C-alpha positions in Angstrom: -16.9 14.4 -21.0 -15.3 11.1 -20.4 -13.1 9.2 -17.9 -9.7 10.5 -19.2 -10.8 14.6 -19.4 -9.9 14.6 -15.7 -6.6 13.6 -16.2 -5.9 16.9 -19.0 -6.2 19.0 -16.1 -4.3 17.2 -13.0 -1.4 18.0 -11.7 1.2 16.0 -11.1 4.1 16.3 -8.4 7.2 14.5 -7.6 7.4 11.4 -5.4 8.5 11.8 -1.6 11.2 9.6 -0.4 8.7 7.4 1.6 6.5 7.1 -1.6 9.3 5.8 -3.7 10.5 3.3 -1.3 7.2 1.9 -1.5 7.4 1.8 -5.3 10.9 0.4 -5.1 10.2 -2.6 -2.9 6.4 -3.2 -4.3 8.4 -3.9 -7.6 11.0 -6.1 -5.8 8.7 -7.6 -3.8 5.2 -7.8 -5.5 1.8 -9.3 -4.2 3.4 -9.4 -0.5 2.8 -6.9 2.3 6.3 -6.8 3.4 6.0 -2.7 3.3 2.9 -2.3 4.6 3.5 -2.4 8.3 6.6 -0.5 9.8 6.0 -1.2 13.4 4.5 -3.9 15.7 0.8 -3.3 16.4 -1.0 -4.2 19.5 -4.7 -5.9 18.6 -7.4 -5.8 21.3 -10.6 -8.3 21.2 -11.4 -10.8 19.5 -8.8 -11.9 16.5 -9.9 -14.6 13.8 -6.7 -15.9 13.8 -7.1 -17.6 9.8 -8.4 -14.0 8.4 -5.3 -12.2 9.9 -3.1 -14.9 8.5 -4.6 -14.7 4.8 -4.6 -11.1 5.3 -0.7 -11.4 5.6 -0.3 -13.1 2.3 
C-alpha cells in the first residue's frame, strides 16, 4: 500500500464559510498570522517577549 491509496477512499466535503474565509485570507496575506487570532487573549505567567514577537511574524 503506497501513501496515495488512502486518498482513493477518502470522502471530501464542501468547505464551511469560516474555512473559505481562512483560505481567502491566506491567499491574500500569505505568510502572516493575520487570520489566526480572532479576539484578544489574556496571558498569565512568564512570557518571553522575543519569542512572542517572533511567533506573530
